[in-house]
DRENFIZA-571416 format. One record per residue (C-alpha): x, y, z. Coordinates in nm, 2 decimals. Layout:
<nodes>
[[X; Y; Z]],
...
</nodes>
This chain:
<nodes>
[[8.06; 7.61; 13.01]],
[[7.76; 7.85; 12.96]],
[[7.84; 8.16; 12.79]],
[[7.57; 8.35; 12.95]],
[[7.39; 8.27; 13.28]],
[[7.12; 8.47; 13.47]],
[[7.23; 8.63; 13.80]],
[[7.07; 8.92; 14.01]],
[[7.26; 9.18; 13.85]],
[[7.16; 9.06; 13.50]],
[[7.28; 8.83; 13.22]],
[[7.63; 8.74; 13.28]],
[[7.93; 8.59; 13.07]],
[[8.15; 8.39; 13.31]],
[[8.45; 8.34; 13.11]],
[[8.45; 8.73; 13.00]],
[[8.34; 8.85; 13.33]],
[[8.10; 9.12; 13.20]],
[[7.73; 9.15; 13.19]],
[[7.47; 9.22; 12.90]],
[[7.22; 9.51; 12.97]],
[[7.24; 9.45; 13.35]],
[[6.97; 9.60; 13.57]],
[[7.16; 9.65; 13.87]],
[[7.55; 9.83; 13.90]],
[[7.83; 9.61; 13.76]],
[[8.20; 9.65; 13.68]],
[[8.15; 9.60; 13.30]],
[[7.82; 9.62; 13.11]],
[[7.79; 9.55; 12.72]],
[[7.49; 9.76; 12.62]],
[[7.23; 9.65; 12.34]],
[[7.05; 9.98; 12.31]],
[[6.95; 10.28; 12.50]],
[[6.60; 10.22; 12.63]],
[[6.56; 10.24; 12.99]],
[[6.54; 9.86; 13.09]],
[[6.84; 9.80; 12.91]],
[[7.08; 10.09; 12.96]],
[[7.11; 10.21; 13.32]],
[[7.33; 10.43; 13.52]],
[[7.60; 10.36; 13.77]],
[[7.81; 10.08; 13.56]],
[[8.20; 10.16; 13.57]],
[[8.25; 10.06; 13.23]],
[[8.00; 10.05; 12.93]],
[[8.05; 9.89; 12.58]],
[[7.80; 9.96; 12.30]],
[[7.78; 10.01; 11.93]],
[[7.93; 10.33; 11.79]],
[[7.58; 10.44; 11.65]],
[[7.42; 10.45; 11.98]],
[[7.70; 10.66; 12.14]],
[[7.49; 10.99; 12.13]],
[[7.17; 10.82; 12.26]],
[[7.34; 10.67; 12.58]],
[[7.55; 10.99; 12.66]],
[[7.23; 11.16; 12.62]],
[[7.05; 10.93; 12.84]],
[[7.31; 10.83; 13.09]],
[[7.54; 11.12; 13.11]],
[[7.81; 11.28; 12.88]],
[[8.09; 11.15; 13.14]],
[[8.00; 10.78; 13.12]],
[[8.31; 10.56; 13.06]],
[[8.20; 10.43; 12.74]],
[[8.39; 10.23; 12.47]],
[[8.23; 10.17; 12.13]],
[[8.27; 9.93; 11.85]],
[[8.14; 9.98; 11.48]],
[[7.91; 9.67; 11.37]],
[[8.11; 9.37; 11.32]],
[[8.43; 9.49; 11.48]],
[[8.59; 9.21; 11.69]],
[[8.77; 9.25; 12.04]],
[[8.90; 8.96; 12.24]],
[[8.83; 8.99; 12.62]],
[[8.97; 8.73; 12.86]],
[[8.95; 8.49; 12.55]],
[[8.58; 8.58; 12.45]],
[[8.54; 8.71; 12.09]],
[[8.29; 8.99; 12.11]],
[[8.13; 9.17; 11.83]],
[[7.81; 9.37; 11.78]],
[[7.55; 9.33; 11.50]],
[[7.25; 9.54; 11.41]],
[[6.93; 9.45; 11.58]],
[[6.70; 9.69; 11.37]],
[[6.52; 9.81; 11.68]],
[[6.64; 10.18; 11.74]],
[[6.94; 10.39; 11.67]],
[[7.25; 10.19; 11.79]],
[[7.06; 9.87; 11.89]],
[[7.28; 9.58; 11.88]],
[[7.29; 9.19; 11.91]],
[[7.61; 9.09; 12.10]],
[[7.79; 8.78; 11.96]],
[[8.01; 8.59; 12.18]],
[[8.27; 8.32; 12.08]],
[[8.43; 8.12; 12.31]],
[[8.64; 7.78; 12.22]],
[[8.43; 7.73; 11.92]],
[[8.10; 7.80; 12.09]],
[[7.89; 8.09; 11.96]],
[[7.60; 8.27; 12.15]],
[[7.41; 8.56; 12.04]],
[[7.21; 8.77; 12.27]],
[[6.96; 8.98; 12.06]],
[[6.84; 9.25; 12.31]],
[[6.53; 9.40; 12.13]],
[[6.49; 9.36; 11.76]],
[[6.26; 9.40; 11.46]],
[[6.30; 9.25; 11.12]],
[[6.17; 9.51; 10.91]],
[[6.38; 9.79; 10.79]],
[[6.25; 10.13; 10.88]],
[[6.53; 10.36; 10.75]],
[[6.61; 10.51; 11.10]],
[[6.86; 10.26; 11.20]],
[[7.07; 9.98; 11.03]],
[[6.83; 9.68; 10.96]],
[[6.84; 9.36; 11.16]],
[[7.13; 9.10; 11.06]],
[[7.09; 8.74; 11.11]],
[[7.40; 8.60; 11.29]],
[[7.44; 8.24; 11.31]],
[[7.50; 8.09; 11.63]],
[[7.49; 7.76; 11.85]],
[[7.25; 7.93; 12.13]],
[[7.02; 8.24; 12.06]],
[[6.89; 8.47; 12.33]],
[[6.57; 8.60; 12.21]],
[[6.30; 8.87; 12.33]],
[[5.94; 8.77; 12.29]],
[[5.74; 9.09; 12.35]],
[[5.49; 9.00; 12.08]],
[[5.54; 8.64; 12.10]],
[[5.19; 8.54; 12.00]],
[[5.04; 8.47; 11.66]],
[[4.78; 8.75; 11.70]],
[[5.06; 8.99; 11.65]],
[[5.12; 9.03; 11.28]],
[[5.25; 9.39; 11.18]],
[[5.12; 9.58; 10.85]],
[[5.40; 9.70; 10.62]],
[[5.53; 10.03; 10.76]],
[[5.44; 10.23; 10.43]],
[[5.08; 10.14; 10.49]],
[[5.08; 10.27; 10.87]],
[[5.24; 10.58; 10.74]],
[[4.97; 10.63; 10.50]],
[[4.71; 10.58; 10.77]],
[[4.87; 10.84; 10.99]],
[[4.90; 11.10; 10.75]],
[[4.56; 11.05; 10.64]],
[[4.43; 11.12; 11.00]],
[[4.65; 11.42; 11.02]],
[[4.52; 11.57; 10.72]],
[[4.15; 11.49; 10.79]],
[[4.20; 11.65; 11.13]],
[[4.39; 11.96; 10.96]],
[[4.11; 11.99; 10.71]],
[[3.89; 12.07; 11.03]],
[[4.15; 12.30; 11.19]],
[[4.19; 12.02; 11.48]],
[[4.52; 11.94; 11.61]],
[[4.65; 11.59; 11.58]],
[[4.82; 11.46; 11.91]],
[[5.01; 11.14; 11.84]],
[[5.13; 10.97; 12.17]],
[[5.44; 10.76; 12.12]],
[[5.78; 10.65; 12.31]],
[[6.01; 10.94; 12.29]],
[[6.31; 10.73; 12.18]],
[[6.30; 10.51; 11.86]],
[[5.91; 10.53; 11.79]],
[[5.89; 10.91; 11.76]],
[[6.17; 10.94; 11.52]],
[[6.04; 10.64; 11.32]],
[[5.71; 10.81; 11.28]],
[[5.88; 11.12; 11.19]],
[[6.05; 10.98; 10.91]],
[[5.73; 10.88; 10.75]],
[[5.52; 11.21; 10.81]],
[[5.43; 11.42; 10.52]],
[[5.55; 11.77; 10.63]],
[[5.32; 11.94; 10.36]],
[[5.02; 11.87; 10.54]],
[[5.13; 12.12; 10.82]],
[[5.38; 12.20; 11.12]],
[[5.51; 11.90; 11.31]],
[[5.54; 11.99; 11.68]],
[[5.71; 11.78; 11.95]],
[[5.73; 11.75; 12.31]],
[[6.01; 11.87; 12.51]],
[[6.11; 11.50; 12.59]],
[[6.12; 11.42; 12.21]],
[[6.33; 11.69; 12.05]],
[[6.68; 11.64; 12.24]],
[[6.65; 11.27; 12.08]],
[[6.56; 11.40; 11.75]],
[[6.90; 11.60; 11.75]],
[[7.08; 11.29; 11.83]],
[[6.93; 11.11; 11.52]],
[[7.00; 11.39; 11.29]],
[[7.36; 11.42; 11.41]],
[[7.38; 11.05; 11.35]],
[[7.27; 11.10; 10.99]],
[[6.91; 11.01; 11.00]],
[[6.71; 11.23; 10.79]],
[[6.40; 11.38; 10.99]],
[[6.16; 11.65; 10.89]],
[[6.19; 11.98; 11.04]],
[[6.01; 11.99; 11.40]],
[[5.97; 12.26; 11.65]],
[[5.81; 12.34; 12.00]],
[[5.47; 12.49; 12.02]],
[[5.60; 12.79; 12.22]],
[[5.84; 12.86; 11.92]],
[[5.54; 12.89; 11.68]],
[[5.53; 13.22; 11.52]],
[[5.18; 13.19; 11.39]],
[[4.98; 13.03; 11.65]],
[[4.67; 13.01; 11.40]],
[[4.86; 12.70; 11.26]],
[[4.82; 12.49; 11.54]],
[[4.51; 12.34; 11.43]],
[[4.68; 12.22; 11.11]],
[[4.96; 12.08; 11.33]],
[[5.07; 11.71; 11.43]],
[[5.21; 11.68; 11.77]],
[[5.44; 11.40; 11.89]],
[[5.46; 11.35; 12.28]],
[[5.52; 11.06; 12.51]],
[[5.24; 10.88; 12.67]],
[[5.33; 11.05; 13.00]],
[[5.19; 11.37; 12.87]],
[[4.83; 11.24; 12.84]],
[[4.62; 11.43; 13.07]],
[[4.85; 11.68; 13.18]],
[[4.82; 12.08; 13.17]],
[[5.06; 12.07; 12.86]],
[[4.78; 11.93; 12.64]],
[[4.55; 12.25; 12.72]],
[[4.75; 12.46; 12.48]],
[[4.61; 12.24; 12.17]],
[[4.25; 12.32; 12.25]],
[[4.01; 12.08; 12.04]],
[[4.24; 11.82; 11.95]],
[[4.24; 11.46; 11.81]],
[[4.46; 11.21; 11.98]],
[[4.60; 10.86; 11.88]],
[[4.85; 10.62; 12.02]],
[[5.12; 10.43; 11.82]],
[[5.20; 10.10; 11.99]],
[[5.20; 9.72; 11.90]],
[[4.98; 9.67; 12.19]],
[[4.71; 9.86; 11.96]],
[[4.65; 9.50; 11.84]],
[[4.49; 9.41; 12.15]],
[[4.12; 9.48; 12.17]],
[[4.03; 9.70; 12.46]],
[[4.39; 9.88; 12.48]],
[[4.26; 10.19; 12.29]],
[[3.97; 10.21; 12.51]],
[[4.21; 10.19; 12.81]],
[[4.44; 10.47; 12.67]],
[[4.11; 10.68; 12.62]],
[[4.24; 10.81; 12.25]],
[[4.05; 10.86; 11.95]],
[[4.29; 10.63; 11.72]],
[[4.53; 10.36; 11.76]],
[[4.81; 10.29; 11.51]],
[[4.94; 9.94; 11.53]],
[[5.33; 10.02; 11.50]],
[[5.60; 9.84; 11.71]],
[[5.98; 9.85; 11.71]],
[[5.97; 9.48; 11.83]],
[[5.94; 9.17; 11.57]],
[[5.60; 9.04; 11.54]],
[[5.52; 8.67; 11.58]],
[[5.63; 8.57; 11.22]],
[[5.94; 8.80; 11.27]],
[[6.03; 8.63; 11.57]],
[[6.00; 8.28; 11.41]],
[[6.20; 8.38; 11.10]],
[[6.50; 8.56; 11.31]],
[[6.52; 8.27; 11.53]],
[[6.52; 8.02; 11.25]],
[[6.78; 8.22; 11.05]],
[[7.04; 8.19; 11.34]],
[[7.05; 7.81; 11.30]],
[[7.07; 7.78; 11.68]],
[[6.97; 7.45; 11.84]],
[[6.92; 7.60; 12.16]],
[[6.71; 7.92; 12.26]],
[[6.66; 8.13; 12.58]],
[[6.39; 8.37; 12.59]],
[[6.42; 8.69; 12.80]],
[[6.10; 8.86; 12.82]],
[[5.75; 8.91; 12.66]],
[[5.54; 8.61; 12.61]],
[[5.80; 8.38; 12.74]],
[[5.61; 8.05; 12.81]],
[[5.42; 8.06; 12.46]],
[[5.74; 8.09; 12.31]],
[[5.93; 7.84; 12.47]],
[[5.65; 7.59; 12.41]],
[[5.65; 7.67; 12.05]],
[[6.03; 7.64; 12.03]],
[[6.02; 7.31; 12.19]],
[[5.75; 7.19; 11.95]],
[[5.99; 7.26; 11.68]],
[[6.25; 7.04; 11.82]],
[[6.47; 7.30; 11.99]],
[[6.62; 7.31; 12.34]],
[[6.43; 7.62; 12.47]],
[[6.40; 7.77; 12.81]],
[[6.34; 8.11; 12.97]],
[[6.56; 8.35; 13.16]],
[[6.38; 8.58; 13.42]],
[[6.49; 8.93; 13.35]],
[[6.37; 9.28; 13.44]],
[[6.33; 9.39; 13.04]],
[[6.00; 9.51; 12.90]],
[[5.98; 9.88; 12.88]],
[[5.72; 9.87; 12.59]],
[[5.47; 9.67; 12.78]],
[[5.51; 9.89; 13.11]],
[[5.46; 10.21; 12.94]],
[[5.19; 10.13; 12.70]],
[[4.99; 10.01; 12.99]],
[[5.08; 10.27; 13.26]],
[[5.22; 10.58; 13.08]],
[[5.54; 10.55; 13.31]],
[[5.87; 10.68; 13.16]],
[[6.07; 10.41; 13.01]],
[[6.31; 10.41; 13.31]],
[[6.05; 10.33; 13.55]],
[[5.96; 9.99; 13.39]],
[[5.87; 9.73; 13.64]],
[[6.03; 9.37; 13.64]],
[[5.86; 9.11; 13.40]],
[[5.56; 8.98; 13.60]],
[[5.68; 9.11; 13.93]],
[[5.95; 8.84; 13.91]],
[[6.30; 8.85; 14.08]],
[[6.60; 8.74; 13.86]],
[[6.70; 8.51; 14.16]],
[[6.40; 8.29; 14.13]],
[[6.53; 8.10; 13.84]],
[[6.93; 8.19; 13.86]],
[[7.12; 7.92; 13.71]],
[[7.47; 7.88; 13.90]],
[[7.74; 8.07; 13.75]],
[[8.12; 8.16; 13.90]],
[[8.18; 8.50; 14.05]],
[[8.40; 8.72; 13.85]],
[[8.68; 8.88; 14.00]],
[[8.89; 9.05; 13.74]],
[[8.84; 9.43; 13.72]],
[[9.03; 9.51; 13.39]],
[[8.88; 9.77; 13.15]],
[[8.79; 9.63; 12.81]],
[[9.04; 9.74; 12.55]],
[[9.01; 9.70; 12.18]],
[[9.20; 9.45; 12.01]],
[[9.12; 9.35; 11.67]],
[[9.11; 8.99; 11.60]],
</nodes>
């Protein structure tokens, strides 16, 4: 039996009768992390990593029916042993390990392999079949060490502050903003944030992540310091009236897509910082190889190049058509994460392998194995 199949609602586990990051409303959803293309409203029951509870309740509603697991904790649901393991993507991100009748599958969700200090680092999990993303699955994508990127951002901010010019850095409100905050030098000047960013900063702080002090521009007592400030804002703020309060400012965008020639020009910003919360090409290769998997499914991103490379390595590889891919969508359009379109406009029914309809409606309950 296939432990995971693609269905119109999302990735489905037939023996366990639950979905992983479904994009349509289902009875039971295992959620890998809180980005809008993986965590959606309307499911009857949610299961996720305990570290991500605050994020999910903030984004989906305080009253969602949510069961959480600590990393590595095991439950047995309909004979399927399920556990969650760090994905290193954002706070609370997890890989889903499934074991059934001696067969082990791991669904990675989104992940990166470089530890960043704002979430538990990626953990390699051995398996027979690995379901991987491939957002940056081309050899051109190779990230600088995080310390070098932070040094570049702080130097850009310092240069602007020396000229009394506000630094506005566009970045995703959840994950990227907090990662950048963790590397800013607060001695340069005030750190201001957009209203979409600060509530998530609060969740990170409550989760034990050390972030420097932040404030809204409207709360600044000394407005003469705005020119010394750095402002973190989501891409959707670009070009809005909200930006007028900063007067003469320099702007930048932080994304893995800044690696592409022409992306910074299309975004219309002064600087581009190449920073992603997804694995680069070497990171994807290393992560996949570390699983020891003989079969690999690729869910989103550069699916065809990744499948081709995996087959060349002697692995059994193919793609799942999914509706994941928020970073690509927001980088290109400036849409909020929850408005990400499906990958390449494709429908999951197009390549849906057969899978039995689930009928049970039991809640997932903890049962340590």
